[in-house]
C-alpha positions in Angstrom: -14.8 -45.2 -15.3 -14.4 -45.3 -11.5 -14.7 -41.7 -9.9 -12.1 -40.2 -7.7 -13.2 -40.3 -4.2 -11.4 -36.7 -2.9 -10.4 -36.4 0.5 -9.8 -32.8 2.4 -6.1 -33.6 2.0 -4.9 -30.4 3.2 -6.9 -29.8 6.1 -3.9 -30.4 8.2 -1.5 -28.4 6.6 -0.1 -25.2 8.7 -1.5 -22.7 5.7 -4.8 -24.0 6.2 -4.6 -24.0 10.0 -3.1 -20.8 10.0 -5.9 -19.2 7.4 -9.3 -20.3 9.5 -7.3 -19.8 13.0 -5.3 -16.8 13.0 -5.4 -15.2 9.2 -8.3 -14.0 6.6 -10.3 -17.5 7.4 -10.8 -16.4 11.4 -11.8 -13.3 10.4 -14.7 -14.6 7.9 -15.9 -17.4 10.8 -16.1 -13.7 13.1 -17.8 -11.5 10.5 -20.6 -14.6 9.1 -20.9 -16.9 12.5 -20.1 -19.7 10.6 -19.9 -23.5 11.9 -17.2 -24.8 9.9 -16.5 -28.5 10.1 -16.1 -31.6 7.4 -19.2 -32.9 7.4 -20.6 -31.9 4.3 -17.6 -32.6 2.8 -18.7 -35.2 0.8 -21.9 -33.4 -0.4 -19.7 -30.9 -2.1 -16.0 -32.9 -3.1 -17.7 -34.7 -6.1 -18.5 -31.3 -7.7 -14.9 -30.7 -8.5 -14.6 -33.3 -11.2 -18.1 -31.6 -12.5 -18.6 -29.1 -15.6 -21.1 -27.1 -17.2 -21.8 -30.2 -19.9 -24.7 -27.6 -21.2 -22.0 -25.1 -22.0 -19.7 -27.6 -23.6 -22.0 -29.1 -25.7 -23.0 -25.7 -27.1 -19.5 -25.1 -27.9 -19.2 -28.3 -29.6 -22.2 -27.8 -32.1 -21.4 -24.0 -32.8 -18.1 -23.1 -31.9 -16.2 -26.1 -33.4 -18.3 -26.4 -36.8 -17.9 -23.1 -38.0 -15.5 -20.0 -37.9 -15.2 -18.4 -34.4 -16.4 -14.7 -35.4 -19.3 -16.3 -37.2 -20.0 -18.6 -34.0 -19.7 -15.6 -31.7 -22.5 -13.4 -34.1 -25.1 -16.5 -34.4 -24.9 -17.1 -30.3 -25.0 -13.0 -29.9 -28.4 -13.7 -32.0 -29.7 -16.1 -29.4 -28.6 -13.8 -26.5 -30.4 -10.6 -27.9 -33.5 -12.3 -29.4 -33.9 -15.4 -27.2 -34.7 -19.2 -28.5 -38.0 -20.5 -28.8 -39.0 -24.7 -28.6 -39.8 -24.1 -32.3 -36.8 -22.9 -33.8 -34.1 -25.0 -36.0 -31.3 -24.2 -33.7 -29.1 -27.3 -32.0 -30.5 -29.2 -29.1 -27.6 -28.4 -27.0 -28.7 -24.3 -27.9 -32.6 -24.9 -26.7 -31.5 -26.6 -23.4 -28.9 -23.8 -22.7 -31.1 -20.9 -23.3 -34.2 -22.7 -22.1 -32.6 -22.7 -18.8 -31.6 -18.8 -19.1 -34.8 -17.6 -20.1 -36.6 -19.6 -17.4 -36.4 -16.8 -14.7 -36.1 -19.4 -11.1 -39.1 -19.5 -8.4 -36.5 -18.3 -5.8 -35.6 -14.6 -7.9 -36.5 -11.0 -6.0 -35.7 -8.0 -8.2 -36.2 -6.2 -4.9 -32.8 -7.8 -3.6 -31.3 -7.9 -7.2 -32.1 -4.2 -6.7 -30.1 -3.9 -3.2 -27.0 -5.9 -4.4 -26.6 -3.8 -7.6 -26.9 -0.8 -5.1 -24.5 -1.7 -2.2 -21.8 -2.3 -5.5 -22.2 0.9 -6.9 -22.6 2.5 -3.6 -19.0 1.3 -2.2 -17.7 3.9 -5.7 -13.9 3.0 -5.8 -13.8 0.4 -2.6 -15.9 -2.2 -4.8 -12.7 -2.0 -7.1 -9.9 -2.3 -4.6 -12.1 -4.7 -3.0 -12.1 -6.7 -6.4 -8.9 -5.8 -7.6 -6.8 -6.0 -4.0 -8.4 -8.9 -2.3 -10.9 -10.9 -4.3 -8.4 -11.6 -7.3 -4.9 -11.5 -5.7 -5.7 -13.5 -2.7 -7.3 -15.6 -5.3 -4.1 -16.1 -6.8 -3.0 -18.1 -3.4 -4.2 -20.9 -4.2 -2.1 -22.8 -6.5 -4.8 -25.0 -8.3 -7.5 -22.7 -8.8 -4.8 -21.1 -11.2 -3.9 -24.0 -13.1 -6.7 -23.1 -16.1 -5.2 -19.0 -16.4 -1.1 -20.7 -16.6 -2.3 -23.9 -19.2 -4.2 -20.9 -21.4 -0.8 -18.3 -21.1 -2.5 -15.6 -19.4 0.5 -14.3 -18.2 1.4 -13.7 -21.5 -1.7 -11.9 -22.1 -1.0 -9.2 -19.6 -2.9 -8.3 -16.3 -4.4 -5.0 -18.3 -6.3 -7.6 -20.4 -7.0 -9.8 -17.8 -8.4 -6.8 -15.8 -10.2 -5.3 -18.2 -12.0 -8.2 -19.1 -13.1 -8.9 -15.4 -13.6 -5.1 -14.8 -16.2 -5.3 -18.1 -18.2 -8.6 -16.8 -17.9 -7.1 -13.1 -19.7 -3.3 -13.7 -22.1 -4.7 -16.5 -23.3 -7.6 -14.2 -23.8 -5.5 -11.3 -26.0 -2.5 -12.7 -30.0 -2.0 -12.5 -31.8 -4.4 -14.0 -28.6 -5.6 -16.1 -29.6 -9.2 -15.4 -32.8 -9.0 -16.9 -33.2 -11.2 -20.5 -31.4 -10.0 -23.3 -30.0 -7.0 -21.4 -26.7 -6.6 -21.3 -25.5 -8.4 -17.8 -27.4 -11.3 -19.1 -25.7 -11.3 -22.4 -22.5 -10.8 -20.2 -23.3 -13.8 -18.5 -23.9 -15.8 -21.3 -20.7 -15.4 -23.1 -18.7 -15.8 -20.0 -20.3 -19.4 -19.6 -19.6 -20.1 -22.9 -15.5 -18.6 -22.5 -15.5 -21.0 -20.1 -16.6 -24.0 -21.6 -14.2 -23.0 -24.6 -11.5 -22.7 -22.5 -12.2 -26.3 -21.1 -12.5 -27.9 -23.7 -9.1 -26.7 -25.1 -7.2 -27.4 -22.3 -9.2 -30.8 -22.7 -7.6 -31.4 -26.2 -4.3 -29.7 -26.1 -2.9 -29.7 -22.9 -2.0 -33.6 -22.1 -0.5 -33.1 -19.3 -3.6 -31.8 -16.9 -4.0 -33.4 -13.6 -7.1 -34.3 -13.2 -6.7 -35.9 -9.8 -5.1 -33.4 -8.4 -6.5 -30.1 -10.2 -10.2 -31.5 -10.1 -11.6 -31.1 -14.1 -11.0 -27.4 -15.8 -13.1 -24.6 -14.4 -15.2 -27.0 -12.7 -18.5 -26.6 -10.4 -16.4 -26.4 -7.1 -14.0 -24.0 -8.4 -16.8 -22.3 -10.0 -17.9 -22.0 -6.6 -15.4 -20.5 -4.8 -14.7 -18.1 -7.3 -18.4 -16.2 -7.1 -17.9 -16.6 -3.1 -14.5 -14.6 -4.1 -17.3 -12.0 -5.6 -20.0 -12.2 -2.7 -18.5 -12.8 0.7 -14.8 -11.9 0.0 -15.9 -8.4 -1.6 -18.1 -7.8 1.3 -15.7 -8.6 3.8 -13.2 -5.9 2.3 -15.8 -4.0 2.1 -16.7 -4.1 6.0 -13.3 -4.2 6.1 -12.5 -0.6 4.4 -15.1 0.8 6.7 -18.1 0.5 5.1 -21.2 0.2 6.4 -23.4 -2.1 4.8 -27.5 -2.6 5.7 -29.1 -6.7 6.3 -31.1 -5.9 3.1 -28.1 -4.7 1.0 -26.3 -7.8 2.3 -29.2 -10.4 1.5 -29.5 -8.5 -1.9 -25.5 -8.8 -2.5 -26.1 -13.0 -2.1 -28.9 -13.4 -4.2 -27.7 -10.8 -6.9 -24.6 -13.3 -7.6 -27.0 -16.4 -6.5 -28.8 -15.5 -10.0 -25.2 -14.4 -11.8 -24.2 -18.2 -11.2 -27.2 -19.4 -12.0 -27.0 -17.9 -15.1 -23.5 -18.7 -15.7 -24.1 -22.7 -14.9 -23.5 -23.6 -11.4 -25.5 -25.9 -9.7 -27.8 -23.9 -7.4 -27.1 -26.3 -4.3 -23.4 -24.5 -4.6 -24.7 -21.3 -4.4 -24.9 -19.4 -1.1 -27.6 -17.4 0.5 -25.8 -15.6 2.8 -22.2 -15.2 4.8 -22.7 -18.3 7.2 -23.2 -20.4 3.9 -20.8 -18.7 2.1 -18.1 -19.3 5.0 -19.0 -22.8 5.7 -18.8 -24.0 1.8 -15.8 -22.1 1.6 -13.9 -23.9 4.4 -14.5 -26.9 2.7 -13.1 -25.9 -1.1 -9.8 -24.4 0.6 -9.2 -28.0 2.8 -8.9 -29.4 -1.4 -5.8 -26.4 -2.2 -2.3 -25.9 -1.0 -0.7 -22.8 -1.0 0.7 -20.1 -3.5 3.5 -22.0 -6.0 5.4 -20.2 -8.5 2.5 -19.1 -10.9 0.7 -17.6 -8.1 3.7 -15.3 -7.3 4.4 -14.8 -11.4 0.0 -14.0 -11.3 0.1 -11.9 -8.5 3.3 -9.4 -9.3 1.6 -8.9 -12.8 -1.5 -7.9 -11.2 0.8 -5.5 -9.0 3.1 -4.2 -11.9 -0.3 -3.7 -13.9 -0.5 0.1 -12.9 3.2 0.8 -14.5 2.2 -1.1 -18.1 -1.0 0.7 -18.1 -1.2 3.9 -19.9 -4.2 5.3 -18.3 -2.2 7.7 -15.8 0.4 9.4 -18.2 3.4 10.0 -15.8 5.6 7.4 -14.2 5.3 9.5 -10.7 1.4 8.5 -11.0 1.6 4.7 -12.1 4.4 4.2 -9.3 2.3 6.2 -7.1 -0.9 3.6 -8.0 1.1 0.7 -7.5 2.1 1.7 -3.7 -1.6 2.2 -2.7 -2.6 -1.2 -4.4 0.1 -2.8 -2.2 -0.9 -1.0 1.1 -4.4 -2.3 0.6 -3.3 -5.6 -0.4 -1.1 -5.9 2.9 -4.4 -4.4 4.6 -7.4 -6.7 3.2 -5.1 -10.2 3.0 -3.4 -11.3 6.1 0.2 -11.5 6.6 1.3 -14.8 5.8 -1.3 -14.7 2.1 1.3 -11.9 1.0 4.8 -13.1 2.3 3.8 -16.3 0.8 3.4 -14.2 -2.9 6.2 -12.2 -1.9 4.1 -8.8 -1.9 6.7 -6.1 -2.0 6.9 -4.6 2.6 6.4 -0.9 1.9 7.0 1.9 4.5 3.8 2.8 6.0 1.7 0.4 4.3 -1.3 1.1 6.7 -1.5 4.7 6.1 -3.7 4.8 2.7 -6.4 1.8 3.9 -6.7 3.5 7.6 -7.2 6.8 6.0 -9.8 5.2 3.9 -11.6 3.9 6.5 -12.0 6.8 8.9 -13.6 8.8 5.6 -16.3 6.3 4.6 -16.9 6.2 8.2 -17.9 10.0 7.8 -19.1 9.8 4.5 -21.5 7.3 5.0 -22.8 9.1 7.8 -23.0 13.0 6.1 -24.1 12.1 2.1 -27.2 10.6 1.1 -27.2 7.0 -0.2 -28.7 8.1 -3.1 -26.3 10.6 -4.1 -23.3 7.7 -3.1 -25.1 5.6 -5.7 -25.0 8.1 -8.7 -21.9 9.2 -7.9 -20.7 5.5 -7.4 -22.1 4.2 -10.7 -20.4 7.4 -12.8 -17.3 6.5 -11.4 -17.0 3.1 -11.7 -18.4 3.5 -15.3 -15.3 6.2 -16.1 -12.6 4.0 -14.9 -14.2 0.9 -16.8 -14.4 3.5 -20.2 -10.7 4.5 -19.0 -9.6 0.4 -19.2 -11.2 0.2 -22.7 -10.0 2.5 -24.4 -6.8 1.6 -23.6 -7.7 -2.0 -24.7 -9.2 -0.8 -27.9 -5.9 1.6 -29.1 -3.4 -0.7 -28.3 -1.8 -4.2 -28.4 -2.9 -5.6 -25.0 -5.8 -7.3 -27.5 
């Protein structure tokens, strides 16, 4: 079959120009020192039609040949005990685990540690960044959201999506989490196979999938953009909230997400090493994405209203106040054009909370030791995760 030749089809659109000349894209260029151009577009664009075939083959050989629970137990056994060349398992399983059990020559454990420490040290700011910049900002890209829409993620609710994202993020960003057979490694492999399962299900059940425009479901280029969200966009958010980030922490954070991406089956050439590369890669990807559509608006509002639905807080006034604070952070972290496209409510005094947070962070960074902040951040993040998992287990959200 002849391969579709992709063009940077939205590079002349108003939303693309505004984002990169006066919106968050301009801020990312200033933040990273990136030199954006379309010189390398063809080097990356074919990944819009490329997927993790190794993961897909495991799903076909394991999940599609037995009951789901039985297949899941089998995969968990491979993850926790490992797979050797002599094991009597499908070749697809050997291939995937040979890749993930082979530590790449470029891996630096000291940098992994620095990246994990940054995630923990920034405490609740890390969770604000994930939710109010990385996740909701990603909803502005209409084609990126299509797998969520066709797998009916909206019906499952934002509490479920947020719980799953938080569970993944916390578990891959702790000390030594990504060592083979450890919990973060397990989350990475399981997430990789969830992506493959979803992709094959979309291919089987959703005949109207528009491959030419949307790319293949959960394709490698979209995966790159997602993990640039977890790395570059996350760092930019922490910076906007007034956190001081050392050069070592920044290098470590990109290294951490490069390795997570490697475990998830993202081709290495799509995994940026620093904020300059990440911004330049992101610039190219955004040129093939239209701005927010009605599905984007529904996803954004589902996330905003999660605070009202979630029973973690007992009283309605607490829930409404939390929703208000998230709306304030969204307006502060995203540019106005994006917020308006997604119909984010225009609340009064919306700069008050984030600006106060920024001032407090500047003081906190200069008066409290790094070790204390890491320890407290880890404890507070684990408490938030425990609350979400408790709600998920004791309700009909799952």
